[in-house]
Residue frames as qw, qx, qy, qz and C-alpha x, y, z in Angstrom:
[[0.185, -0.111, 0.756, -0.618, 9.78, -126.07, -28.88],
 [0.152, -0.250, -0.926, -0.239, 6.89, -128.64, -28.89],
 [0.404, -0.525, -0.273, -0.698, 3.39, -127.68, -28.09],
 [0.784, -0.457, -0.417, 0.042, 3.32, -129.95, -25.02],
 [0.595, -0.100, -0.300, 0.739, 6.54, -128.35, -23.71],
 [0.054, -0.397, -0.072, -0.913, 5.07, -124.81, -24.18],
 [0.616, -0.531, -0.374, -0.446, 1.97, -125.86, -22.27],
 [0.753, -0.404, -0.387, 0.347, 4.11, -127.30, -19.30],
 [0.346, 0.128, -0.122, 0.922, 6.25, -124.01, -19.34],
 [0.248, -0.475, -0.202, -0.820, 2.97, -121.98, -19.08],
 [0.731, -0.523, -0.409, -0.154, 1.53, -124.13, -16.34],
 [0.685, -0.206, -0.339, 0.611, 4.81, -123.79, -14.33],
 [0.142, 0.275, 0.011, 0.951, 4.83, -119.96, -14.88],
 [0.492, -0.536, -0.316, -0.609, 1.12, -119.79, -13.80],
 [0.774, -0.454, -0.413, 0.155, 1.83, -121.88, -10.72],
 [0.515, -0.042, -0.270, 0.813, 4.79, -119.61, -9.70],
 [0.116, -0.366, -0.034, -0.923, 2.58, -116.51, -9.94],
 [0.675, -0.525, -0.425, -0.298, -0.15, -118.30, -7.98],
 [0.704, -0.239, -0.403, 0.534, 2.54, -118.91, -5.19],
 [0.323, 0.191, -0.090, 0.922, 3.62, -115.45, -5.33],
 [0.345, -0.488, -0.280, -0.751, 0.15, -114.06, -4.91],
 [0.774, -0.472, -0.417, -0.066, -0.64, -116.31, -2.13],
 [0.603, -0.110, -0.364, 0.701, 2.65, -115.36, -0.16],
 [0.000, -0.243, 0.051, -0.969, 1.22, -111.70, -0.30],
 [0.504, -0.367, -0.288, -0.727, -2.45, -112.16, 0.22],
 [0.770, -0.391, -0.502, -0.044, -2.40, -114.77, 2.94],
 [0.480, -0.075, -0.400, 0.777, -0.09, -112.60, 5.07],
 [0.166, -0.428, -0.102, -0.883, -2.74, -109.89, 5.07],
 [0.028, -0.283, -0.801, 0.526, -5.22, -109.28, 7.92],
 [0.882, -0.063, 0.414, -0.217, -7.76, -110.69, 7.24],
 [0.406, -0.246, 0.776, 0.415, -6.16, -113.37, 5.17],
 [0.608, 0.583, 0.073, -0.535, -7.30, -113.36, 1.51],
 [0.496, 0.036, 0.739, 0.455, -7.15, -115.34, -1.76],
 [0.269, 0.333, -0.261, -0.865, -7.97, -113.55, -5.01],
 [0.735, 0.280, 0.431, -0.443, -11.27, -114.85, -6.58],
 [0.547, 0.631, -0.431, -0.341, -9.58, -115.43, -9.90],
 [0.083, 0.421, -0.902, 0.049, -7.98, -118.44, -8.43],
 [0.718, 0.117, 0.496, -0.475, -11.35, -120.20, -8.11],
 [0.740, 0.554, -0.031, -0.381, -11.06, -121.09, -11.90],
 [0.181, -0.369, 0.882, 0.232, -8.97, -124.20, -12.30],
 [0.333, -0.058, -0.799, -0.497, -10.57, -126.96, -14.44],
 [0.237, -0.380, -0.869, 0.211, -12.71, -128.14, -11.45],
 [0.049, -0.449, -0.342, 0.824, -13.51, -124.74, -10.35],
 [0.213, 0.164, -0.422, -0.866, -14.71, -123.79, -13.78],
 [0.354, -0.246, -0.842, -0.326, -16.98, -126.78, -13.95],
 [0.222, -0.462, -0.722, 0.465, -18.40, -126.01, -10.46],
 [0.067, 0.361, 0.119, -0.922, -19.15, -122.45, -11.47],
 [0.314, -0.024, -0.666, -0.676, -21.06, -123.81, -14.52],
 [0.312, -0.388, -0.863, 0.081, -23.11, -125.86, -12.06],
 [0.076, -0.442, -0.433, 0.782, -23.79, -122.79, -9.99],
 [0.226, 0.136, -0.345, -0.901, -25.07, -120.94, -13.27],
 [0.353, -0.205, -0.838, -0.363, -27.69, -123.82, -13.36],
 [0.191, -0.306, -0.789, 0.497, -28.98, -123.30, -9.91],
 [0.057, -0.783, -0.555, -0.276, -32.54, -121.61, -9.43],
 [0.404, -0.805, -0.228, 0.370, -31.12, -119.17, -6.87],
 [0.321, -0.495, 0.287, 0.755, -28.40, -117.71, -9.11],
 [0.494, 0.739, 0.428, -0.160, -29.99, -115.70, -11.87],
 [0.121, -0.732, 0.334, 0.581, -27.01, -113.75, -13.22],
 [0.212, -0.209, 0.775, 0.558, -26.09, -115.96, -16.12],
 [0.250, 0.526, 0.795, 0.169, -29.67, -116.84, -17.36],
 [0.099, 0.866, 0.314, -0.377, -30.78, -113.14, -17.09],
 [0.131, -0.661, 0.422, 0.607, -27.70, -111.92, -18.99],
 [0.325, 0.006, 0.854, 0.406, -28.08, -114.58, -21.52],
 [0.243, 0.713, 0.654, -0.074, -31.75, -113.61, -22.10],
 [0.065, 0.878, 0.015, -0.474, -30.71, -109.92, -22.56],
 [0.164, -0.473, 0.644, 0.579, -28.02, -110.91, -25.17],
 [0.303, 0.341, 0.856, 0.243, -30.52, -113.06, -27.08],
 [0.163, 0.820, 0.527, -0.155, -33.07, -110.19, -27.01],
 [0.053, 0.966, -0.012, -0.253, -30.78, -107.25, -27.69],
 [0.673, -0.278, 0.460, 0.508, -27.58, -108.71, -29.18],
 [0.526, 0.557, 0.471, 0.438, -28.52, -107.47, -32.70],
 [0.003, 0.963, 0.152, 0.223, -29.06, -103.96, -31.68],
 [0.626, -0.668, 0.211, 0.343, -25.87, -104.04, -29.46],
 [0.594, -0.157, 0.499, 0.611, -23.74, -104.78, -32.55],
 [0.429, 0.726, 0.478, 0.246, -25.91, -102.97, -35.01],
 [0.034, -0.991, -0.042, 0.123, -24.59, -99.59, -34.04],
 [0.455, -0.580, 0.515, 0.437, -20.89, -100.62, -34.84],
 [0.517, 0.605, -0.439, -0.417, -19.45, -100.89, -38.38],
 [0.954, -0.037, 0.298, -0.005, -19.10, -104.22, -39.75],
 [0.787, -0.192, -0.583, 0.066, -16.96, -106.31, -39.49],
 [0.350, -0.777, 0.300, -0.428, -16.80, -105.90, -35.80],
 [0.541, 0.238, -0.759, 0.274, -14.05, -107.83, -33.97],
 [0.695, -0.620, -0.135, -0.338, -14.88, -109.33, -30.60],
 [0.376, 0.299, -0.746, 0.461, -12.76, -109.76, -27.47],
 [0.694, -0.595, -0.267, -0.306, -14.32, -111.36, -24.37],
 [0.065, 0.517, -0.666, 0.535, -12.58, -110.93, -20.99],
 [0.338, -0.098, 0.799, -0.487, -13.35, -113.94, -18.90],
 [0.483, 0.103, -0.553, -0.672, -15.12, -116.06, -21.47],
 [0.625, -0.121, 0.607, -0.476, -16.21, -118.96, -19.09],
 [0.638, 0.132, 0.756, 0.054, -18.02, -121.54, -21.02],
 [0.082, -0.104, 0.574, 0.808, -18.64, -119.29, -24.07],
 [0.184, 0.557, 0.810, -0.001, -22.36, -119.56, -23.94],
 [0.037, 0.815, 0.231, -0.531, -22.86, -115.78, -23.80],
 [0.054, -0.516, 0.505, 0.690, -20.37, -115.08, -26.64],
 [0.193, 0.157, 0.899, 0.361, -21.98, -117.69, -28.82],
 [0.170, 0.745, 0.625, -0.161, -25.36, -115.95, -28.40],
 [0.010, 0.810, -0.084, -0.580, -23.76, -112.69, -29.37],
 [0.168, -0.300, 0.730, 0.591, -22.12, -114.29, -32.39],
 [0.222, 0.429, 0.852, 0.203, -25.51, -115.65, -33.50],
 [0.094, 0.857, 0.365, -0.352, -27.13, -112.30, -33.05],
 [0.072, -0.721, 0.317, 0.612, -24.35, -110.63, -35.03],
 [0.830, 0.477, 0.287, -0.011, -24.26, -113.04, -37.94],
 [0.717, 0.483, 0.119, 0.489, -22.14, -111.84, -40.85],
 [0.021, -0.943, 0.097, -0.318, -21.20, -108.60, -39.03],
 [0.709, -0.659, 0.235, 0.089, -18.80, -110.49, -36.78],
 [0.463, 0.737, -0.484, 0.088, -15.06, -110.30, -37.63],
 [0.512, 0.268, -0.734, 0.356, -12.15, -111.85, -35.71],
 [0.732, -0.622, -0.116, -0.252, -12.70, -113.30, -32.10],
 [0.404, 0.427, -0.667, 0.458, -10.29, -113.25, -29.38],
 [0.751, -0.552, -0.343, -0.114, -10.63, -114.85, -25.92],
 [0.141, 0.527, -0.571, 0.614, -9.04, -113.95, -22.51],
 [0.810, -0.500, -0.085, -0.296, -9.42, -116.17, -19.50],
 [0.257, -0.675, 0.654, -0.224, -7.07, -117.21, -16.60],
 [0.737, -0.084, 0.634, -0.220, -8.47, -120.75, -16.96],
 [0.076, 0.310, -0.781, -0.536, -7.29, -122.93, -19.91],
 [0.157, 0.353, 0.923, 0.002, -10.45, -125.13, -19.37],
 [0.306, 0.723, 0.380, -0.489, -12.65, -122.08, -20.03],
 [0.138, 0.580, -0.496, -0.632, -10.62, -121.18, -23.19],
 [0.035, -0.053, 0.949, 0.308, -11.07, -124.75, -24.40],
 [0.233, 0.485, 0.799, -0.268, -14.83, -124.80, -23.51],
 [0.274, 0.735, 0.092, -0.614, -15.43, -121.59, -25.36],
 [0.123, 0.482, -0.660, -0.563, -13.42, -122.57, -28.45],
 [0.108, 0.117, 0.979, 0.125, -15.22, -125.90, -28.62],
 [0.304, 0.598, 0.640, -0.375, -18.55, -124.23, -28.41],
 [0.297, 0.702, -0.156, -0.628, -17.85, -121.73, -31.17],
 [0.034, 0.314, -0.839, -0.443, -16.35, -124.43, -33.39],
 [0.240, 0.360, 0.901, -0.022, -19.73, -126.28, -33.19],
 [0.302, 0.769, 0.358, -0.435, -21.13, -123.12, -34.58],
 [0.739, 0.499, 0.254, 0.374, -18.61, -123.10, -37.42],
 [0.040, 0.968, -0.109, 0.223, -16.67, -120.24, -35.95],
 [0.825, 0.006, -0.265, 0.498, -12.93, -120.29, -35.28],
 [0.297, -0.935, -0.102, 0.163, -11.34, -118.01, -32.88],
 [0.462, 0.814, -0.241, 0.258, -8.36, -115.82, -33.90],
 [0.294, 0.447, -0.641, 0.551, -6.41, -115.86, -30.62],
 [0.732, -0.585, -0.323, -0.131, -6.95, -117.44, -27.06],
 [0.217, 0.582, -0.509, 0.597, -4.89, -115.74, -24.35],
 [0.716, -0.465, -0.495, 0.161, -4.46, -117.51, -21.10],
 [0.291, 0.271, -0.209, 0.894, -3.85, -114.36, -19.05],
 [0.090, -0.495, -0.542, 0.674, -5.10, -112.04, -16.41],
 [0.274, 0.859, 0.428, -0.064, -7.67, -109.39, -17.54],
 [0.054, -0.894, 0.224, 0.384, -4.87, -106.64, -17.61],
 [0.296, -0.402, 0.702, 0.508, -2.44, -108.72, -19.54],
 [0.445, 0.392, 0.789, 0.159, -5.07, -110.04, -21.71],
 [0.252, 0.901, 0.213, -0.280, -6.20, -106.45, -22.72],
 [0.172, -0.715, 0.518, 0.438, -2.50, -105.84, -23.81],
 [0.396, -0.076, 0.864, 0.300, -2.41, -109.01, -25.81],
 [0.428, 0.634, 0.642, -0.051, -5.81, -108.40, -27.57],
 [0.124, 0.911, -0.030, -0.391, -4.92, -104.92, -28.51],
 [0.225, -0.516, 0.688, 0.458, -1.60, -106.18, -29.98],
 [0.228, 0.034, 0.914, 0.333, -3.32, -108.91, -32.12],
 [0.454, 0.595, 0.422, -0.512, -6.53, -107.00, -33.20],
 [0.571, 0.543, 0.497, 0.363, -7.54, -106.84, -36.81],
 [0.355, -0.077, 0.124, 0.923, -5.88, -103.77, -38.56],
 [0.192, -0.176, -0.286, -0.922, -9.25, -102.51, -39.69],
 [0.531, -0.455, -0.607, -0.378, -12.71, -102.20, -38.23],
 [0.441, -0.610, 0.288, -0.592, -14.12, -101.64, -34.71],
 [0.410, 0.048, -0.880, 0.235, -13.62, -103.80, -31.82],
 [0.590, -0.566, -0.117, -0.564, -16.15, -104.71, -29.15],
 [0.230, 0.293, -0.797, 0.476, -14.87, -105.53, -25.70],
 [0.683, -0.447, -0.421, -0.397, -17.11, -107.80, -23.65],
 [0.128, 0.199, -0.770, 0.592, -16.87, -107.90, -19.90],
 [0.638, -0.323, -0.376, -0.589, -19.92, -109.81, -18.88],
 [0.713, -0.247, -0.645, 0.124, -21.21, -111.86, -15.93],
 [0.381, -0.898, -0.021, -0.221, -20.65, -108.97, -13.46],
 [0.850, -0.043, -0.201, 0.484, -17.12, -109.81, -13.28],
 [0.171, 0.616, -0.134, 0.757, -16.44, -106.06, -12.80],
 [0.591, -0.686, -0.045, -0.422, -18.14, -106.56, -9.40],
 [0.916, -0.267, -0.212, 0.214, -15.22, -108.49, -8.15],
 [0.531, 0.244, -0.197, 0.787, -12.99, -105.60, -7.96],
 [0.277, -0.665, -0.370, 0.587, -12.92, -103.05, -5.15],
 [0.329, 0.897, 0.260, -0.144, -13.86, -99.56, -6.55],
 [0.078, -0.840, 0.372, 0.387, -10.29, -98.14, -6.98],
 [0.371, -0.224, 0.823, 0.368, -9.07, -101.25, -8.80],
 [0.511, 0.591, 0.624, -0.007, -12.28, -101.36, -10.88],
 [0.281, 0.923, 0.029, -0.260, -11.74, -97.76, -12.11],
 [0.227, -0.627, 0.627, 0.403, -8.06, -98.59, -12.90],
 [0.445, 0.054, 0.849, 0.282, -9.22, -101.49, -15.03],
 [0.398, 0.798, 0.436, -0.121, -11.89, -99.48, -16.71],
 [0.094, 0.896, -0.253, -0.353, -9.23, -96.90, -17.64],
 [0.322, -0.382, 0.778, 0.381, -6.92, -99.58, -19.01],
 [0.485, 0.459, 0.744, 0.033, -9.85, -100.86, -21.04],
 [0.275, 0.920, 0.176, -0.215, -10.42, -97.34, -22.41],
 [0.087, -0.760, 0.513, 0.390, -6.66, -96.93, -23.25],
 [0.440, -0.100, 0.852, 0.264, -6.67, -100.32, -25.05],
 [0.434, 0.615, 0.650, 0.107, -9.46, -99.11, -27.51],
 [0.208, -0.136, 0.245, 0.937, -9.65, -96.56, -30.08],
 [0.393, 0.305, 0.185, -0.848, -12.29, -94.42, -31.56],
 [0.623, 0.173, -0.516, -0.561, -15.23, -96.44, -33.09],
 [0.351, 0.055, -0.913, 0.198, -14.79, -99.20, -30.45],
 [0.590, -0.505, -0.093, -0.623, -17.14, -100.17, -27.69],
 [0.032, 0.164, -0.868, 0.468, -17.46, -101.82, -24.29],
 [0.671, -0.376, -0.383, -0.512, -20.30, -103.93, -23.30],
 [0.031, 0.248, -0.749, 0.613, -20.51, -104.33, -19.43],
 [0.631, -0.398, -0.585, -0.317, -22.71, -106.76, -17.61],
 [0.036, 0.284, -0.554, 0.782, -23.56, -105.89, -14.03],
 [0.396, -0.457, -0.792, 0.081, -25.62, -107.39, -11.26],
 [0.193, -0.583, -0.011, -0.789, -27.79, -104.83, -9.61],
 [0.146, -0.117, 0.707, -0.682, -28.69, -104.39, -5.75],
 [0.610, -0.276, -0.581, -0.462, -31.68, -106.69, -4.85],
 [0.679, -0.628, 0.095, -0.368, -33.18, -107.88, -1.53],
 [0.184, -0.648, 0.717, -0.178, -30.68, -109.34, 0.90],
 [0.763, -0.044, 0.605, -0.224, -32.39, -112.78, 1.05],
 [0.805, 0.587, 0.025, -0.082, -32.12, -113.15, -2.81],
 [0.259, 0.810, -0.517, 0.093, -28.47, -112.26, -2.66],
 [0.349, -0.465, 0.782, -0.224, -27.48, -114.64, 0.10],
 [0.864, 0.206, 0.412, -0.204, -29.46, -117.62, -1.59],
 [0.665, 0.723, -0.188, -0.013, -27.37, -116.95, -4.76],
 [0.286, 0.661, -0.625, 0.300, -24.07, -117.21, -2.87],
 [0.217, -0.259, 0.838, -0.428, -25.12, -119.75, -0.27],
 [0.654, 0.004, -0.472, -0.591, -27.29, -122.17, -2.08],
 [0.781, -0.315, 0.357, -0.404, -29.11, -125.02, -0.20],
 [0.972, 0.210, -0.097, 0.030, -27.46, -127.60, -2.35],
 [0.527, -0.725, 0.323, 0.304, -24.04, -126.22, -1.14],
 [0.758, 0.490, 0.171, 0.396, -22.62, -126.09, -4.75],
 [0.155, 0.892, -0.148, 0.397, -21.20, -122.60, -3.97],
 [0.618, -0.697, 0.360, -0.051, -19.62, -123.91, -0.74],
 [0.898, 0.001, 0.340, 0.280, -17.80, -126.53, -2.79],
 [0.540, 0.734, 0.050, 0.408, -16.71, -123.90, -5.29],
 [0.232, -0.910, 0.235, -0.252, -15.36, -121.83, -2.40],
 [0.752, -0.522, 0.402, 0.007, -13.56, -124.65, -0.74],
 [0.889, 0.374, 0.123, 0.235, -12.13, -125.97, -4.00],
 [0.302, 0.876, -0.266, 0.265, -9.61, -123.26, -3.93],
 [0.468, -0.642, 0.590, -0.142, -7.95, -124.84, -0.85],
 [0.914, 0.070, 0.396, 0.050, -7.95, -128.14, -2.75],
 [0.634, 0.732, -0.065, 0.240, -6.18, -126.41, -5.55],
 [0.094, -0.836, 0.491, -0.226, -3.53, -125.09, -3.24],
 [0.742, -0.356, 0.566, -0.044, -3.02, -128.56, -1.86],
 [0.886, 0.319, 0.322, 0.099, -2.70, -130.11, -5.32],
 [0.500, 0.812, -0.021, 0.300, -0.64, -127.40, -7.03],
 [0.086, 0.779, -0.392, 0.482, 1.51, -126.15, -4.13],
 [0.576, 0.053, -0.757, 0.304, 1.60, -129.08, -1.69],
 [0.343, -0.450, 0.245, -0.788, -0.65, -127.31, 0.74],
 [0.236, -0.059, -0.925, 0.292, -1.85, -129.08, 3.89],
 [0.423, -0.119, 0.111, -0.891, -5.45, -127.61, 4.13],
 [0.107, 0.274, 0.945, -0.142, -8.03, -130.00, 5.71],
 [0.181, -0.280, -0.446, -0.830, -11.12, -128.98, 3.58],
 [0.477, -0.557, -0.668, -0.127, -13.40, -130.21, 6.46],
 [0.439, -0.436, -0.387, 0.683, -11.88, -127.71, 8.78],
 [0.022, -0.172, 0.090, 0.981, -13.20, -124.71, 6.83],
 [0.296, 0.626, 0.693, -0.198, -16.87, -123.69, 6.40],
 [0.191, 0.401, 0.450, 0.775, -18.34, -121.50, 3.58],
 [0.044, -0.651, -0.524, 0.547, -19.79, -118.23, 4.66],
 [0.215, 0.461, 0.402, 0.762, -21.59, -115.57, 2.61],
 [0.126, -0.641, -0.510, 0.561, -22.80, -112.22, 3.81],
 [0.254, 0.770, 0.383, 0.443, -24.28, -109.00, 2.60],
 [0.389, -0.299, -0.138, 0.860, -22.38, -105.77, 3.26],
 [0.260, 0.810, 0.507, 0.140, -25.03, -103.24, 2.52],
 [0.197, -0.851, 0.059, 0.483, -22.87, -100.29, 3.38],
 [0.182, -0.496, 0.621, 0.580, -20.44, -101.21, 0.66],
 [0.762, 0.422, -0.014, -0.490, -23.06, -102.86, -1.67],
 [0.410, 0.445, -0.784, -0.135, -21.27, -106.21, -1.85],
 [0.968, -0.194, -0.072, -0.143, -21.76, -109.80, -1.26],
 [0.015, -0.700, 0.707, -0.100, -18.69, -111.24, 0.55],
 [0.961, -0.025, -0.270, -0.048, -17.47, -114.95, 0.62],
 [0.189, -0.656, 0.687, -0.249, -15.14, -116.25, 3.36],
 [0.783, 0.026, -0.619, 0.056, -13.77, -119.57, 4.47],
 [0.456, -0.693, 0.296, -0.473, -14.06, -119.95, 8.21],
 [0.345, 0.292, -0.849, 0.273, -11.71, -122.02, 10.20],
 [0.731, -0.461, -0.340, -0.371, -13.73, -124.36, 12.43],
 [0.816, -0.516, -0.074, 0.251, -10.82, -125.02, 14.83],
 [0.123, -0.895, 0.398, 0.161, -7.40, -123.78, 15.58],
 [0.931, 0.157, 0.258, 0.205, -4.88, -125.22, 13.19],
 [0.226, -0.664, 0.464, 0.542, -1.53, -124.76, 11.50],
 [0.809, 0.506, 0.294, -0.050, -1.28, -125.07, 7.73],
 [0.449, -0.505, 0.462, 0.574, 1.80, -125.51, 5.62],
 [0.640, 0.738, 0.151, -0.154, 2.19, -124.45, 1.96],
 [0.675, -0.370, 0.351, 0.534, 5.62, -125.61, 0.86],
 [0.535, 0.475, 0.470, 0.518, 5.13, -124.55, -2.78],
 [0.022, -0.899, -0.178, -0.400, 4.50, -120.87, -1.54],
 [0.484, 0.184, -0.484, 0.706, 6.90, -120.97, 1.42],
 [0.409, -0.508, 0.080, -0.754, 4.16, -120.33, 3.93],
 [0.328, -0.163, -0.865, 0.343, 3.52, -121.48, 7.31],
 [0.338, -0.467, -0.168, -0.799, 0.13, -120.27, 8.45],
 [0.113, -0.207, -0.832, 0.502, -1.73, -120.44, 11.90],
 [0.318, -0.436, -0.448, -0.712, -5.37, -120.11, 12.14],
 [0.237, -0.021, 0.679, -0.694, -7.55, -119.45, 15.29],
 [0.121, 0.490, 0.862, 0.052, -11.03, -121.01, 15.41],
 [0.162, 0.866, 0.383, -0.277, -13.50, -118.55, 13.67],
 [0.124, -0.586, 0.335, 0.728, -10.72, -116.85, 11.70],
 [0.720, 0.558, 0.388, -0.142, -11.50, -116.45, 8.07],
 [0.363, -0.147, 0.563, 0.728, -9.91, -116.26, 4.66],
 [0.383, 0.676, 0.161, -0.608, -11.73, -113.66, 2.47],
 [0.511, 0.071, 0.739, 0.434, -12.16, -115.29, -1.07],
 [0.241, 0.398, 0.588, 0.662, -14.43, -112.99, -2.91],
 [0.164, 0.517, 0.295, -0.786, -16.33, -109.58, -3.10],
 [0.188, 0.399, 0.730, 0.522, -19.12, -109.23, -5.54],
 [0.079, 0.288, 0.208, -0.931, -20.29, -105.59, -5.69],
 [0.205, 0.658, 0.709, 0.153, -23.92, -104.83, -6.77],
 [0.127, -0.046, 0.184, 0.974, -24.89, -101.56, -8.50],
 [0.368, 0.680, 0.444, -0.454, -27.60, -99.30, -9.49],
 [0.662, 0.563, 0.378, 0.318, -27.99, -98.61, -13.26],
 [0.145, 0.973, -0.061, 0.171, -26.92, -94.94, -12.89],
 [0.553, -0.695, 0.427, 0.168, -23.87, -96.01, -10.91],
 [0.779, 0.129, 0.485, 0.377, -22.76, -98.26, -13.86],
 [0.437, 0.804, 0.229, 0.331, -23.15, -95.37, -16.39],
 [0.185, -0.970, 0.145, -0.067, -21.34, -92.94, -14.06],
 [0.640, -0.571, 0.458, 0.235, -18.21, -95.14, -13.45],
 [0.699, 0.362, 0.469, 0.400, -17.88, -95.97, -17.11],
 [0.260, 0.898, 0.102, 0.339, -17.88, -92.23, -18.01],
 [0.485, -0.839, 0.230, 0.085, -15.49, -91.60, -15.19],
 [0.753, -0.200, 0.505, 0.372, -13.10, -93.87, -17.00],
 [0.074, -0.441, 0.468, 0.762, -13.40, -91.93, -20.22],
 [0.149, 0.278, 0.873, 0.371, -16.18, -93.82, -22.01],
 [0.401, -0.013, -0.078, -0.913, -19.51, -92.47, -23.32],
 [0.409, 0.220, 0.795, -0.390, -22.67, -94.24, -22.10],
 [0.191, 0.024, -0.603, -0.774, -24.58, -95.23, -25.32],
 [0.689, -0.221, -0.428, -0.542, -27.33, -97.55, -24.23],
 [0.177, -0.234, 0.834, -0.468, -28.48, -99.68, -21.30],
 [0.665, -0.151, -0.543, -0.490, -30.73, -102.61, -21.27],
 [0.213, -0.290, 0.715, -0.599, -32.12, -103.64, -17.77],
 [0.511, -0.328, -0.779, -0.160, -34.09, -106.67, -16.60],
 [0.331, -0.545, 0.203, -0.743, -36.13, -104.99, -13.78],
 [0.868, -0.361, -0.094, -0.329, -37.41, -108.15, -12.32],
 [0.918, -0.091, -0.198, 0.331, -34.16, -110.11, -12.00],
 [0.291, -0.931, 0.136, 0.174, -32.18, -106.75, -11.42],
 [0.717, -0.153, 0.404, 0.547, -29.46, -107.06, -14.05],
 [0.300, 0.882, -0.008, -0.365, -27.97, -104.50, -16.51],
 [0.711, 0.213, 0.336, 0.580, -26.14, -104.64, -19.82],
 [0.050, 0.911, 0.060, -0.406, -24.55, -101.29, -20.60],
 [0.718, 0.439, 0.251, 0.478, -22.95, -100.24, -23.86],
 [0.276, -0.827, 0.104, 0.478, -20.17, -97.71, -23.84],
 [0.717, 0.627, 0.104, 0.286, -18.50, -96.23, -26.96],
 [0.597, -0.357, 0.081, 0.714, -15.02, -94.52, -27.28]]
């Protein structure tokens, strides 16, 4: 089978999963769309733009921590250390860690649901003279299985889960994912987890509802994706972006709010939807933590907390766990 034919089959399979997930989540009350579906080619580029905004500090802060502490993060592991990044994005942070690790870095595997993200990361690493061993277009869960199957036979593996991506999971699902990470690793391996911390409400809302409305475009883009890939009939102008801070549950929520009553058909998912004015689609939860909470939920999943690097001003933590 040709490479192009394989890519077409992969795209068709991904579209079928997208449709199946929407059939389930858009029938919930409230209606929901999983945040992983933000990241098609355009969504990935919009998120890169968000990372440049002055109000969104997560990426810059984490990147600075990796530049400052990357050598010591990897220095505690035997060389060569293989790297697997779940949700590689543009690859900027992985590239920083590769630079810090130098010759101690072994094979590199990438996991991302977005083919655009995999290509951006592979291109960035090639510019550094580094070739990836495997790129898996997959969910985090499936990617863990694939990465474990393809890991180098010798040497430790460092699993990277950065960008506070863990914050997109409700606590029970988060713990299940961490347990799967632990089960995918073996003695001598490590997990490096990046987590955004609780900070003043105004700072959080500016990060998720910026004055330039880039985040609003990122949020509405998922409706454009449904229209393009599944023949949906969403009028993007009929939905507004809303971000709110849920202090009780320590999470920022993003919603799309219907500005008028309307009916929407999604033929590719077999859905006929009705919206009342003011009805919402819940598109993202982004949990924020305290440093001790991060150490505790890692240990509850079977890891040992080894080290933690915290930017106190920007309120972000990198935590290293060992197996």
